[in-house]
N, C-alpha and C positions, 0 to 999 in steps of 0.2 A: 479238775474234773471230779467234783465231790460225789455226784451220783446222777443217774439219768432222771429225766423229768418223770418217768413212769414209776420210779421207786419212791415208796411212800414213807419209808422208815429212816431212823437216824443211822448215821455211819460213824466209824471211828470209835473214840472212847465213849461217846454218848450212847452207843449201842452195845457197849461191852456187857452189861448185866444181862440184857435179853439174849444176846448171842451165846453167852456162857451157859445160861439156863437151857436154851434151845439145844445146845450140844450135849448137855447132861441128859436130856430127855431122849434125843434121837441118836446120840452118838453110838450106843451099843448096837442099834440096828444098822447104822452106817458101817461100822467096823466089820460086822458079820457079813454084810453084803459085799464089801470090797474083798474080804478074804475069800468068799465064794467065787468072786470074779477072777481069782487066781493071783491076787497081789502077793508078791514074793520078793526076796532080796535080788538086787540087780536090775529091777525094772525101771523104766522111765515112765513118769506119770505127769499128766497135765490136769490140774484142778481148776475148772472154769467157774468163775464167780466165787472165788475162794473166801471172800470176805476178810475177816480178821485171822484166818488161817488155821483154825484148830484141826480141820481134817487134813490139810496139806502137811502140817507138822506131824500128825500121827502117821501118815503115809510115809513120810521121810524116815521115820524110825523103822518101818517095815521093809523098805527097799535098801536100807543101808547094809553094807558099807559102800557098795559099788553103784547102786542106783541113784537116781536123782528125781526131784519133783520141781515142777514149775507151777506156781499159782498165779492166776491172772484175775484181775477185777478192774472195774471202771473207776473205783474210788481210791485215790491216793491215801485218803484218811484211813480206810480199812487196811490198806497194805502197810501203812506205817505201823499200825498195831501188830500186824502179822510179822513184820520184820523184827520188831523188838522182841516179841515172844519167842521167835525162832532163835534169835541171838542169845536170849537168856537161857535157852535150853541147849545151847551149843550145837545146833543143827546146821552143819555146813553144806548139806546136800539138798537144800531147798532154796529157791530164789523166787522173787515176786516181781511181776510186771504190771503196769497199768495198761489194760487192753480190754476192748469190748468183746463180748462173746460172739458178736456178729462180724468180727474182723480178725479171726484167729490166724489167718494166713501170715500175719506179721510175726508170729512166734518163730517161724522159719525152721521148724523141725517136726518130725512125727514121733509118736510115743507108743509104748506098749499098751498103755491104758489111758483113756481120756474120760474124765468124770465130772459131773456137776451135781450139786445138791441144793434144792430150794432156789433154783435160779430161774427156771423157765416161766414160772407164774408171774415173774416181774418183768417179762419182756413182751413187747408188742409183736415180735416176730419169732416165736420160739422155734418154729420149724427151721428157719434160717440158721439159728444158733446150733441146732442139732446137726445140720448139714455141715456147718463149719467145723464142729467138733469131730465129726466122722472123718473129714478130710485130714485131720491131724493125727488120726490113728494109723499106725503101721499096718500094711496088709497082714491079716491074720491076728491083729491086735483087738483089743476090747474097747467098746464104747459103753459107758454105764451112766445111767441117769437115776437120780433119787428125787422124785418130784411129787408135789402135793395135790390133794383133791379136797377142796373146801366142803363140797356137798356132804361128805361123810361125817363132818364134825357135828357133835351133838352134846347135849347136857342131860345128865341122868340124876334126878327126874327132870322133866321138861322145865324150862325157864323162859318166861317172856323176855327177860333182859338178854339172855343168850341168843334167842331167836332174832331179836332186834339187831344185835351186833353182827350176826351172820348176814342178815339182809343188807346192812349198811356196807359191809365189805363187798358184796356183790354189786351194789350200786356204784361204789367207788371204782371197782375194777372195770365196770362197763364204761364209766366216764373216762378212764385212762386207757381204754382199748386193751385191757388185760383179761386173761382167762385164769381165774384162780382154781379151776378144775382141770388145768391142763395135764396134770399127772395121769388122768385116766386116758389121755390120748397118746401117751408116749409109746406104748406097746405097738400101736398101729403105725406110728411114725417111724419107728425103728424098722418095721417090716417094709414100709413104703420106700425107705432109703436103701433097701437091699441088704440090710444086715443079715448075717447068718446066725443060726443057733440062738435066736432071740428068746429070752426067758423073762418071766414076770412073777413077782411076788409082791404082796401088799402087807404093810404093817400099820398099826394104828395104836399109838400109846394111849393108855388110860391115865389121866391126871387125877390123882386122888388126894394129894396133900396140898396144903396152902401154898407151899413154895412152888410146886409144879403147876398148879392151877393159875398162878399169877402170870404165867406165860401169855395167857389169853388177854387179860386187860393191858399187859405191857405193850402189845401190838397197837392198841388204840391210843395209849398215852404217847407213844413215839410218833404215830401217824396223825396226831391231833391237828397239826398245822395243815397237812394235806387235806384232811377231812373237812375242816372248817372252811378252808379256801375253796373247796369244791362247791360249797353252797348247798350240799345235800341235806345238811342239818345245821342248826345253830350251835354255837358254843355251849349254850345251856343244855340243849338236847343231847349233845355228845357227852357232856359231863354226867347227865342222868344215866346214859347207857353204861359209861365207865363205872359209875357208882354201883349199878346193878350187877355187873360181872365181877367187880371187886368183892361184893357181898357173897357171890357164889364161891369165890376163891377162899373166903374166910369161913365158909360153912361146911363142916365135916359131912353133912348129909348129901352133899352134891359131889358128883364126879363129872369131869369133862373128857369126852373122847376127842382127842385132838385131830387135826387134819390127817387124812389117810395118805400114806406114802406109797407110790407105785415105784418099785425098784425094778428097773428094766436094764438088761444087758444084752449085747449082741456083738458078733465079730465082724470086722471089715473083711470082705471077701479077698482072697488071694487071686491075683490075675491068672486066668487060665484054670482056676479051680472049679469045683462044682457050684452050680447055681443054688441060691437059697431056696 
């Protein structure tokens, strides 16, 4: 089970560089969010769609020595990397399982905190995944989602190549029945699911160096096969778009405002407690 059909990007070691850069850029926001969600020693945590495990590994250090983390992902290749990195760091309180976000009942336990990052935009049924995640939260525990909104991404100053790249992502998402703006829906979904004390904050990294701006073209390089196979553009047209956004990454006069993150958290109601 390497990856679902809806997932456009590389997995495992082929995705290592992009995922490392992604975590460098978004990691500080993630850590601040989870800390504000009450992450502390002794907690049990489920990281859904954990990928190669950088967040799960960090959480493991925060809940040690008595807490534990379970990371789940549909890709055994991703989890192979996650297990190796955890072993290299001597993290004995984190385990990884191959499991779909839409079938979390198989985990067989409930957690103090259930979390996902950059997962829901890759799912055809994100609301189902959130419902499954909430069912894994202990009564009174926390559900947390760190999800993206493509519509907020922009280039400063404007760039035709960047605009073409965004349009292409939207076309590809529609073809795969995905919503790359789903982050903006998560607050309402948490409310509709009956979560209590629902909170929202948004963050949007500014990519100003060649290294960080390369995150944008890396997406298209990894998704190249999916994009070409979709028939939306030819290989030559896609290469032209990639060359254009690579030029932006190399030009100090340009900055990229990356996809906006909607960080939403809420509590699972305690039976017999007050209504949300």
